[in-house]
Residue frames as qw, qx, qy, qz and C-alpha x, y, z in Angstrom:
[[0.216, -0.896, 0.356, -0.155, -141.15, -171.60, 11.48],
 [0.432, 0.435, -0.758, 0.220, -137.81, -173.18, 12.35],
 [0.629, -0.303, -0.695, 0.171, -137.70, -175.63, 15.22],
 [0.331, -0.844, -0.032, -0.420, -138.95, -173.71, 18.26],
 [0.378, 0.344, -0.651, 0.562, -136.53, -173.21, 21.10],
 [0.078, 0.053, 0.689, -0.719, -139.22, -172.66, 23.74],
 [0.401, -0.332, -0.661, -0.541, -142.83, -173.82, 24.01],
 [0.270, -0.100, 0.586, -0.757, -145.50, -173.19, 26.64],
 [0.271, -0.342, -0.875, -0.209, -148.25, -175.73, 27.22],
 [0.314, -0.162, 0.255, -0.900, -151.40, -174.07, 28.52],
 [0.602, -0.345, -0.658, -0.293, -153.70, -176.51, 30.29],
 [0.196, -0.501, 0.420, -0.732, -154.69, -175.12, 33.66],
 [0.437, -0.017, 0.791, -0.427, -156.99, -178.00, 34.70],
 [0.752, -0.511, 0.241, -0.341, -158.79, -180.24, 35.31],
 [0.500, -0.480, 0.718, 0.064, -156.81, -183.27, 36.45],
 [0.756, 0.251, 0.602, 0.061, -158.19, -185.67, 33.84],
 [0.527, 0.847, 0.068, 0.007, -157.74, -183.14, 31.04],
 [0.071, -0.846, 0.525, 0.060, -154.14, -182.46, 32.05],
 [0.644, -0.224, 0.726, 0.084, -153.45, -186.19, 32.06],
 [0.720, 0.513, 0.462, 0.066, -154.84, -186.40, 28.53],
 [0.275, 0.931, -0.227, -0.082, -152.37, -183.73, 27.38],
 [0.560, -0.580, 0.566, 0.173, -149.47, -186.00, 28.37],
 [0.779, 0.245, 0.499, 0.291, -149.41, -187.97, 25.08],
 [0.396, 0.884, 0.091, 0.230, -149.05, -184.63, 23.27],
 [0.312, -0.873, 0.373, 0.030, -146.27, -183.64, 25.66],
 [0.753, -0.238, 0.563, 0.244, -144.46, -186.91, 24.89],
 [0.670, 0.558, 0.376, 0.313, -144.80, -186.33, 21.14],
 [0.102, 0.985, -0.062, 0.124, -143.62, -182.75, 21.54],
 [0.484, -0.725, 0.473, 0.125, -140.54, -183.80, 23.47],
 [0.790, 0.075, 0.525, 0.307, -139.71, -186.47, 20.87],
 [0.518, 0.756, 0.266, 0.299, -139.96, -183.89, 18.09],
 [0.144, 0.849, -0.201, 0.467, -138.03, -181.15, 19.91],
 [0.820, -0.281, -0.400, 0.297, -135.67, -182.83, 22.38],
 [0.493, 0.001, -0.228, 0.840, -133.69, -179.66, 23.07],
 [0.146, -0.621, -0.243, -0.731, -136.56, -177.20, 23.37],
 [0.032, -0.015, 0.627, -0.778, -137.48, -175.55, 26.65],
 [0.384, -0.438, -0.680, -0.445, -141.00, -176.72, 27.51],
 [0.121, -0.072, 0.539, -0.830, -143.05, -174.98, 30.18],
 [0.271, -0.457, -0.815, -0.231, -146.54, -175.74, 31.44],
 [0.242, -0.254, 0.216, -0.911, -149.06, -173.28, 32.88],
 [0.507, -0.305, -0.800, -0.097, -151.28, -175.10, 35.39],
 [0.477, -0.677, 0.032, -0.559, -153.43, -174.38, 38.43],
 [0.105, -0.549, 0.730, -0.393, -152.01, -175.31, 41.82],
 [0.751, -0.135, 0.476, -0.437, -154.51, -178.05, 42.67],
 [0.915, 0.380, -0.064, -0.121, -153.57, -180.08, 39.56],
 [0.203, 0.782, -0.583, 0.085, -149.80, -179.81, 39.99],
 [0.584, -0.425, 0.670, -0.167, -149.39, -182.95, 42.19],
 [0.882, 0.235, 0.408, -0.014, -150.10, -185.28, 39.24],
 [0.640, 0.739, -0.042, 0.207, -147.55, -183.47, 37.04],
 [0.282, -0.896, 0.343, -0.006, -144.81, -182.39, 39.45],
 [0.476, -0.531, 0.662, 0.231, -141.23, -183.47, 38.70],
 [0.840, 0.462, 0.283, -0.026, -142.16, -184.59, 35.18],
 [0.588, -0.350, 0.397, 0.611, -138.84, -185.01, 33.32],
 [0.423, 0.458, 0.537, 0.568, -140.26, -183.71, 30.03],
 [0.058, -0.930, -0.269, -0.242, -141.25, -180.34, 31.53],
 [0.514, 0.293, -0.289, 0.753, -138.56, -177.77, 32.28],
 [0.004, 0.002, -0.418, 0.908, -140.74, -175.44, 34.33],
 [0.125, -0.632, -0.759, -0.091, -144.27, -175.26, 35.70],
 [0.049, -0.240, 0.067, -0.967, -145.96, -171.87, 35.94],
 [0.220, -0.402, -0.868, 0.191, -148.44, -172.38, 38.76],
 [0.245, -0.419, -0.150, -0.861, -151.59, -170.27, 39.02],
 [0.028, -0.116, -0.817, 0.565, -153.15, -170.24, 42.49],
 [0.237, -0.472, -0.658, -0.537, -156.88, -170.70, 41.97],
 [0.377, -0.610, -0.588, 0.375, -157.58, -169.88, 45.63],
 [0.197, -0.375, -0.024, 0.906, -156.33, -166.36, 45.00],
 [0.084, -0.165, -0.575, -0.797, -158.51, -166.05, 41.91],
 [0.407, -0.556, -0.672, -0.272, -161.54, -166.74, 44.11],
 [0.445, -0.401, -0.490, 0.634, -160.49, -164.49, 47.00],
 [0.047, 0.866, 0.257, -0.427, -161.86, -161.26, 45.54],
 [0.580, 0.801, 0.082, 0.126, -161.04, -158.93, 42.68],
 [0.040, -0.910, 0.411, -0.044, -157.85, -157.44, 44.16],
 [0.584, -0.416, 0.691, 0.085, -156.13, -160.75, 45.09],
 [0.791, 0.387, 0.467, 0.074, -157.29, -162.26, 41.78],
 [0.448, 0.888, -0.067, 0.078, -155.82, -159.43, 39.71],
 [0.244, -0.798, 0.551, -0.001, -152.57, -159.54, 41.69],
 [0.711, -0.168, 0.678, 0.078, -152.22, -163.30, 41.17],
 [0.731, 0.590, 0.331, 0.085, -153.07, -163.12, 37.48],
 [0.251, 0.936, -0.242, 0.051, -150.55, -160.32, 36.90],
 [0.446, -0.622, 0.643, 0.040, -147.86, -162.26, 38.79],
 [0.790, 0.123, 0.596, 0.076, -148.55, -165.36, 36.71],
 [0.609, 0.773, 0.152, 0.090, -148.44, -163.46, 33.42],
 [0.005, 0.916, -0.402, 0.011, -145.22, -161.65, 34.37],
 [0.621, -0.403, 0.667, 0.077, -143.57, -164.95, 35.24],
 [0.769, 0.375, 0.496, 0.150, -144.50, -166.43, 31.85],
 [0.386, 0.921, -0.012, 0.042, -143.52, -163.26, 29.97],
 [0.283, -0.814, 0.497, 0.100, -140.06, -163.35, 31.56],
 [0.724, -0.125, 0.652, 0.188, -139.38, -166.75, 29.97],
 [0.269, 0.594, -0.387, -0.652, -139.94, -165.33, 26.45],
 [0.615, 0.151, 0.772, 0.042, -141.61, -168.42, 25.03],
 [0.049, 0.220, -0.570, -0.790, -141.80, -168.56, 21.24],
 [0.426, -0.172, -0.725, -0.514, -144.88, -170.80, 20.99],
 [0.452, -0.075, 0.571, -0.681, -148.05, -171.24, 23.02],
 [0.322, -0.148, -0.877, -0.325, -150.11, -174.42, 22.70],
 [0.411, -0.150, 0.328, -0.837, -153.49, -173.54, 24.20],
 [0.270, -0.130, -0.948, -0.103, -154.94, -176.93, 25.09],
 [0.063, 0.319, 0.676, -0.662, -157.33, -175.26, 27.54],
 [0.046, 0.362, 0.686, 0.630, -159.33, -173.39, 24.92],
 [0.185, -0.800, -0.559, 0.113, -161.12, -170.87, 27.14],
 [0.105, 0.939, 0.048, 0.325, -161.06, -167.12, 27.62],
 [0.558, -0.796, 0.223, 0.081, -158.78, -167.27, 30.66],
 [0.784, -0.161, 0.404, 0.443, -156.10, -169.32, 28.93],
 [0.520, 0.636, 0.312, 0.477, -156.31, -167.24, 25.77],
 [0.102, -0.973, -0.005, -0.209, -156.01, -163.99, 27.69],
 [0.670, -0.633, 0.302, 0.242, -153.01, -165.22, 29.69],
 [0.751, 0.117, 0.414, 0.501, -151.23, -166.30, 26.50],
 [0.327, 0.802, 0.250, 0.433, -151.97, -163.03, 24.73],
 [0.295, -0.945, 0.088, -0.110, -150.89, -160.89, 27.70],
 [0.783, -0.444, 0.306, 0.311, -147.70, -162.94, 28.04],
 [0.173, 0.817, -0.364, -0.412, -146.47, -161.69, 24.68],
 [0.605, -0.107, 0.749, 0.248, -145.94, -165.11, 23.09],
 [0.189, 0.415, -0.410, -0.790, -145.65, -164.48, 19.33],
 [0.457, 0.018, -0.753, -0.472, -147.14, -167.75, 18.01],
 [0.427, -0.048, 0.642, -0.635, -150.30, -168.75, 19.87],
 [0.339, 0.010, -0.835, -0.433, -151.84, -171.98, 18.59],
 [0.417, 0.090, 0.648, -0.630, -155.40, -172.88, 19.53],
 [0.311, 0.355, 0.871, 0.135, -158.60, -174.34, 18.15],
 [0.010, 0.270, 0.456, 0.848, -160.79, -172.72, 15.52],
 [0.411, -0.058, 0.177, -0.892, -163.98, -170.81, 16.19],
 [0.829, -0.056, -0.197, -0.521, -166.69, -173.23, 17.26],
 [0.871, 0.024, -0.471, 0.139, -164.14, -175.77, 18.52],
 [0.331, 0.023, -0.549, 0.767, -162.97, -173.74, 21.51],
 [0.251, -0.756, -0.605, -0.013, -165.15, -171.87, 24.00],
 [0.312, -0.827, -0.209, 0.419, -165.56, -168.39, 25.50],
 [0.385, 0.921, -0.063, 0.005, -164.15, -166.65, 22.39],
 [0.719, -0.471, 0.344, 0.379, -160.76, -168.26, 22.93],
 [0.687, 0.383, 0.375, 0.490, -160.04, -167.91, 19.20],
 [0.084, 0.984, 0.061, 0.146, -159.89, -164.12, 19.64],
 [0.423, -0.829, 0.357, 0.082, -156.60, -164.55, 21.54],
 [0.732, -0.154, 0.558, 0.360, -154.81, -167.07, 19.31],
 [0.282, 0.719, -0.287, -0.566, -153.24, -166.29, 15.95],
 [0.323, 0.271, -0.838, -0.346, -153.04, -169.78, 14.48],
 [0.710, -0.058, 0.396, -0.579, -156.13, -171.97, 14.71],
 [0.001, -0.117, 0.973, 0.197, -156.44, -175.70, 14.14],
 [0.698, 0.048, -0.017, -0.714, -159.77, -176.89, 12.74],
 [0.392, -0.145, 0.902, -0.110, -160.65, -180.46, 13.64],
 [0.346, 0.018, -0.724, -0.597, -162.20, -182.67, 10.97],
 [0.576, -0.417, -0.686, -0.153, -164.11, -184.55, 13.67],
 [0.182, -0.602, 0.297, -0.719, -164.96, -182.34, 16.66],
 [0.834, -0.387, 0.098, -0.380, -166.18, -185.43, 18.55],
 [0.772, 0.285, -0.533, 0.199, -162.96, -187.43, 18.22],
 [0.761, -0.446, -0.347, 0.319, -161.20, -188.62, 21.35],
 [0.172, -0.984, 0.043, 0.019, -159.81, -185.77, 23.39],
 [0.657, -0.457, 0.414, 0.433, -156.30, -187.27, 23.38],
 [0.571, 0.337, 0.514, 0.544, -156.31, -187.25, 19.57],
 [0.086, 0.941, 0.267, 0.189, -157.76, -183.74, 19.60],
 [0.412, -0.853, 0.199, 0.249, -154.85, -182.56, 21.73],
 [0.676, -0.151, 0.502, 0.518, -152.33, -184.24, 19.43],
 [0.453, 0.691, 0.424, 0.372, -153.73, -182.30, 16.45],
 [0.125, -0.986, -0.040, 0.102, -152.68, -179.06, 18.12],
 [0.565, -0.518, 0.428, 0.478, -149.05, -179.98, 17.39],
 [0.696, 0.450, 0.471, 0.301, -149.57, -180.09, 13.62],
 [0.248, 0.966, 0.002, 0.081, -148.75, -176.40, 12.95],
 [0.336, -0.778, 0.517, 0.122, -145.29, -177.20, 14.36],
 [0.520, 0.491, -0.656, -0.241, -144.87, -179.99, 11.81],
 [0.175, -0.210, 0.917, -0.292, -145.56, -182.75, 14.33],
 [0.730, -0.028, -0.394, -0.557, -147.89, -185.45, 13.00],
 [0.001, 0.241, -0.895, 0.376, -148.52, -187.79, 15.91],
 [0.720, -0.313, -0.428, -0.447, -150.97, -190.45, 17.00],
 [0.655, -0.606, 0.311, -0.327, -151.37, -191.97, 20.43],
 [0.543, 0.384, -0.732, 0.147, -148.49, -194.25, 21.37],
 [0.802, -0.525, -0.151, -0.242, -149.55, -196.61, 24.19],
 [0.848, -0.071, -0.251, 0.462, -145.90, -197.40, 24.90],
 [0.360, -0.005, -0.170, 0.917, -145.17, -193.73, 25.56],
 [0.130, -0.779, -0.586, -0.179, -148.30, -192.12, 26.96],
 [0.147, 0.626, -0.149, 0.751, -146.27, -189.48, 28.77],
 [0.669, -0.688, -0.113, -0.258, -147.53, -190.39, 32.22],
 [0.427, 0.452, -0.594, 0.511, -144.84, -190.13, 34.89],
 [0.743, -0.636, -0.119, -0.171, -144.79, -191.54, 38.41],
 [0.001, -0.752, 0.609, -0.251, -141.70, -191.00, 40.57],
 [0.600, 0.167, -0.782, 0.040, -140.01, -194.30, 41.38],
 [0.024, -0.105, 0.765, -0.635, -140.52, -194.08, 45.18],
 [0.612, 0.113, 0.233, -0.747, -144.28, -193.86, 44.68],
 [0.756, 0.255, -0.484, -0.358, -144.24, -196.71, 42.16],
 [0.382, 0.213, -0.854, 0.283, -142.21, -198.92, 44.51],
 [0.263, -0.024, 0.628, -0.732, -144.56, -198.17, 47.40],
 [0.720, 0.175, -0.051, -0.670, -147.56, -199.03, 45.21],
 [0.655, 0.239, -0.707, -0.118, -146.03, -202.38, 44.22],
 [0.148, 0.130, -0.839, 0.507, -145.42, -203.21, 47.87],
 [0.468, 0.075, 0.394, -0.787, -148.97, -202.25, 48.86],
 [0.737, 0.220, -0.342, -0.540, -150.46, -204.26, 45.99],
 [0.526, 0.179, -0.825, 0.100, -148.61, -207.36, 47.14],
 [0.061, -0.076, 0.724, -0.682, -149.68, -206.84, 50.74],
 [0.587, 0.163, 0.279, -0.742, -153.39, -206.77, 49.82],
 [0.670, 0.089, 0.736, -0.042, -153.10, -209.96, 47.76],
 [0.071, -0.195, 0.620, 0.757, -152.84, -208.53, 44.23],
 [0.471, 0.521, 0.610, -0.366, -156.58, -208.11, 43.57],
 [0.483, 0.301, 0.618, 0.543, -157.56, -207.99, 39.92],
 [0.098, 0.712, 0.489, 0.495, -159.91, -205.02, 39.71],
 [0.163, -0.204, -0.288, 0.921, -159.72, -201.38, 40.76],
 [0.001, 0.711, 0.650, 0.269, -163.03, -199.54, 40.99],
 [0.141, -0.117, -0.185, 0.965, -163.67, -195.81, 41.29],
 [0.053, 0.643, 0.762, 0.057, -167.39, -195.08, 41.79],
 [0.127, -0.770, -0.287, 0.555, -167.00, -191.37, 42.54],
 [0.426, 0.547, 0.289, 0.660, -166.57, -188.18, 40.57],
 [0.168, 0.095, -0.210, 0.959, -166.29, -184.47, 41.25],
 [0.151, 0.403, 0.620, -0.656, -169.09, -182.67, 43.10],
 [0.376, 0.449, -0.077, -0.807, -170.46, -180.83, 40.07],
 [0.431, 0.208, -0.747, -0.462, -170.73, -184.11, 38.12],
 [0.195, -0.064, 0.906, -0.371, -172.25, -186.22, 40.90],
 [0.599, 0.297, 0.366, -0.647, -175.87, -185.94, 39.78],
 [0.785, 0.497, -0.080, -0.360, -175.31, -187.42, 36.34],
 [0.455, 0.548, -0.702, 0.012, -172.08, -189.44, 36.49],
 [0.244, -0.298, 0.835, -0.393, -172.55, -191.45, 39.67],
 [0.516, -0.130, -0.791, -0.302, -174.12, -194.87, 39.41],
 [0.653, -0.559, -0.013, -0.511, -176.71, -195.61, 42.14],
 [0.298, -0.527, 0.736, -0.303, -175.37, -197.23, 45.31],
 [0.826, 0.011, 0.481, -0.294, -177.56, -200.31, 44.88],
 [0.809, 0.566, -0.147, -0.065, -176.16, -200.92, 41.38],
 [0.221, 0.679, -0.657, 0.241, -172.58, -200.83, 42.66],
 [0.555, -0.328, 0.665, -0.378, -173.52, -203.17, 45.50],
 [0.909, 0.261, 0.233, -0.226, -175.05, -205.63, 43.05],
 [0.648, 0.671, -0.355, 0.063, -172.03, -205.46, 40.74],
 [0.035, -0.639, 0.706, -0.303, -169.48, -205.95, 43.52],
 [0.710, -0.166, 0.597, -0.334, -171.34, -208.96, 44.88],
 [0.893, 0.427, 0.055, -0.130, -171.54, -210.52, 41.42],
 [0.443, 0.716, -0.512, 0.169, -167.85, -209.96, 40.85],
 [0.316, -0.508, 0.720, -0.351, -167.02, -211.43, 44.24],
 [0.861, 0.058, 0.404, -0.304, -169.19, -214.45, 43.46],
 [0.828, 0.548, -0.116, 0.032, -167.15, -214.98, 40.30],
 [0.855, -0.244, -0.011, 0.458, -163.92, -214.83, 42.30],
 [0.412, 0.577, 0.024, 0.705, -162.89, -211.30, 41.32],
 [0.447, -0.607, -0.371, 0.542, -161.59, -209.25, 44.22],
 [0.221, 0.777, 0.230, 0.542, -162.09, -205.50, 43.92],
 [0.394, -0.330, -0.319, 0.796, -160.52, -202.49, 45.62],
 [0.072, 0.885, 0.431, 0.163, -162.68, -199.37, 45.89],
 [0.428, 0.013, -0.076, 0.900, -160.80, -196.09, 45.46],
 [0.098, -0.875, -0.474, -0.024, -162.15, -192.72, 46.47],
 [0.323, 0.347, -0.110, 0.874, -161.37, -189.02, 46.82],
 [0.043, -0.142, -0.532, 0.834, -162.48, -186.39, 49.33],
 [0.419, 0.031, -0.136, -0.897, -165.66, -185.48, 47.44],
 [0.768, -0.045, -0.435, -0.469, -167.05, -189.00, 47.51],
 [0.091, 0.304, -0.867, 0.384, -165.71, -190.60, 50.70],
 [0.506, 0.035, 0.591, -0.627, -169.14, -191.14, 52.31],
 [0.769, 0.360, -0.149, -0.507, -170.67, -192.39, 49.05],
 [0.586, 0.392, -0.709, -0.020, -167.95, -195.01, 48.50],
 [0.081, -0.217, 0.838, -0.494, -167.92, -196.10, 52.15],
 [0.677, 0.128, 0.331, -0.645, -171.68, -196.68, 51.90],
 [0.772, 0.380, -0.409, -0.304, -171.18, -198.86, 48.83],
 [0.354, 0.372, -0.825, 0.235, -168.47, -200.87, 50.59],
 [0.301, -0.122, 0.715, -0.619, -170.50, -201.34, 53.77],
 [0.756, 0.212, 0.186, -0.591, -173.66, -202.42, 51.95],
 [0.714, 0.417, -0.525, -0.202, -171.83, -204.75, 49.56],
 [0.796, -0.479, 0.344, -0.134, -169.93, -206.47, 52.35],
 [0.903, 0.124, 0.232, 0.341, -167.24, -207.56, 49.89],
 [0.523, 0.692, -0.024, 0.497, -164.06, -206.15, 48.39],
 [0.579, -0.312, -0.247, 0.711, -161.50, -203.83, 49.92],
 [0.040, 0.983, 0.181, 0.010, -161.59, -200.11, 50.62],
 [0.630, 0.425, -0.157, 0.631, -158.46, -198.28, 49.50],
 [0.444, -0.512, -0.328, 0.658, -156.69, -196.10, 52.05],
 [0.110, 0.963, 0.107, -0.223, -156.80, -192.32, 51.91],
 [0.746, 0.067, 0.288, 0.596, -154.26, -191.43, 49.22],
 [0.019, -0.648, 0.191, 0.737, -152.51, -188.50, 47.63],
 [0.683, 0.615, -0.037, -0.392, -153.16, -188.03, 43.91],
 [0.375, 0.614, -0.686, -0.111, -149.77, -189.36, 42.79],
 [0.295, -0.234, 0.887, -0.267, -150.09, -192.23, 45.26],
 [0.707, 0.338, 0.481, -0.394, -153.46, -193.28, 43.85],
 [0.593, 0.676, -0.312, -0.308, -152.09, -192.98, 40.32],
 [0.115, 0.503, -0.856, 0.029, -149.26, -195.36, 41.19],
 [0.469, -0.008, 0.808, -0.357, -151.64, -197.81, 42.86],
 [0.724, 0.476, 0.208, -0.454, -154.10, -197.88, 39.95],
 [0.455, 0.646, -0.557, -0.254, -151.30, -198.83, 37.59],
 [0.196, -0.338, 0.911, -0.130, -150.80, -202.13, 39.41],
 [0.661, 0.191, 0.576, -0.442, -154.22, -203.63, 38.60],
 [0.332, 0.073, 0.839, 0.424, -155.24, -205.91, 35.76],
 [0.009, 0.569, 0.628, 0.531, -158.44, -203.95, 35.05],
 [0.004, 0.152, 0.329, -0.932, -160.33, -200.80, 36.06],
 [0.080, -0.606, -0.701, -0.367, -164.01, -199.91, 36.24],
 [0.195, -0.469, -0.405, 0.760, -165.50, -196.60, 37.27],
 [0.257, 0.867, 0.340, -0.259, -166.91, -193.27, 36.25],
 [0.533, 0.671, 0.079, 0.510, -165.67, -190.76, 33.70],
 [0.486, -0.870, 0.034, 0.080, -163.06, -189.39, 36.09],
 [0.110, 0.825, -0.553, 0.040, -159.39, -188.54, 36.54],
 [0.617, -0.344, 0.701, -0.094, -158.92, -191.99, 38.08],
 [0.852, 0.406, 0.328, -0.039, -160.02, -193.62, 34.82],
 [0.509, 0.823, -0.229, 0.106, -157.37, -191.66, 32.90],
 [0.300, -0.697, 0.640, -0.121, -154.74, -192.52, 35.52],
 [0.779, -0.078, 0.619, -0.067, -155.49, -196.19, 34.88],
 [0.813, 0.511, 0.275, 0.045, -155.78, -196.46, 31.11],
 [0.301, 0.896, -0.323, 0.051, -152.78, -194.22, 30.41],
 [0.316, -0.573, 0.754, -0.064, -150.74, -196.85, 32.25],
 [0.362, 0.221, -0.837, -0.345, -152.13, -199.58, 30.00],
 [0.238, 0.119, 0.865, -0.425, -154.78, -200.88, 32.40],
 [0.136, -0.346, -0.750, -0.548, -157.85, -202.06, 30.41],
 [0.080, 0.178, 0.456, -0.869, -160.68, -199.81, 31.56],
 [0.099, -0.558, -0.742, -0.359, -164.47, -199.81, 31.50],
 [0.037, -0.131, -0.348, 0.927, -166.50, -196.79, 32.55],
 [0.123, 0.699, 0.695, -0.115, -170.03, -195.57, 33.05],
 [0.339, 0.236, 0.253, 0.875, -170.15, -192.69, 30.63],
 [0.071, 0.623, 0.452, -0.634, -173.32, -190.95, 31.76],
 [0.456, 0.828, 0.209, -0.250, -174.03, -188.17, 29.25],
 [0.105, -0.712, 0.542, 0.433, -170.44, -188.20, 27.96],
 [0.835, 0.462, -0.209, -0.215, -169.61, -189.80, 24.62],
 [0.865, -0.319, 0.315, 0.226, -167.28, -192.81, 25.05],
 [0.720, 0.516, 0.151, 0.439, -165.70, -191.92, 21.71],
 [0.136, 0.857, -0.105, 0.485, -164.72, -188.46, 22.98],
 [0.367, -0.743, 0.374, -0.416, -164.03, -188.97, 26.66],
 [0.970, -0.217, 0.100, -0.054, -163.15, -192.65, 26.94],
 [0.522, -0.561, 0.552, 0.330, -159.76, -194.34, 26.96],
 [0.600, 0.607, -0.428, -0.297, -157.80, -195.24, 23.84],
 [0.007, 0.309, -0.948, 0.074, -157.29, -198.82, 25.01],
 [0.313, -0.292, -0.880, -0.207, -159.60, -201.84, 25.39],
 [0.153, 0.041, 0.386, -0.909, -162.66, -200.13, 26.81],
 [0.114, -0.526, -0.814, -0.220, -166.36, -200.57, 27.39],
 [0.122, -0.107, 0.163, -0.973, -168.39, -197.41, 27.79],
 [0.117, -0.462, -0.877, 0.067, -171.60, -198.13, 29.65],
 [0.089, -0.480, -0.227, -0.843, -174.27, -195.49, 29.19]]
């Protein structure tokens, strides 16, 4: 097709996955500087994407309504679809790859719906797309996988560390710089936590974190422990038992993202925080658990610890 005038990105969540779509967004904007680009996303993820200069409009789906019963869920889904349909997008890029995203795109009347081939998406997503991309290596890094979805539009792109697509509003970045100076510019950011449903297999035992933090402190490396609402007690326990390092304040998502970008290195779990760090060029190590470092790890100097 000719250069598209309007494109919808479909990645509803999760936070880390949406962050990993940003390199594809940057490549898309470079290729089509005048196109209207929208993004369909769930409300809880929006804070890490809001005000992004490469996105003309966000179509926000309220997940709370989807879980409030069949009637509120249907009403919210119909509202969301009608809003997208009204924009008359020419192209859908379904980075989400599930039944929900496929159904929304199909119902929205977008003529060209690009997704992944059968076996490389889930929940029969390929039923709803009409142009499928088949990956040569289904286990390749997810950032590269997302970039391949642009190929049917004639965009051949690889990850550009100088333009990862991550965006932090300047007031948040300035506040993070000031905070980092106030706490003495420690070298290492650590994020021991992860989401509730991943806790059993992604979290490192408390005693292991305590041992690591004490060893780092003995070598003269000061560490700041970051945390989110799902792991506050777990991280506070690590900090109290270790008796070293600093505990980060309670932060908003964009605030934590700005703070993590100040550090010289990051260590943590396979989490959104890890992607916040490495996409800003912070060398990152992570405890991969059952995840493959090749697929889920950063595309920068990285050590995946099983």
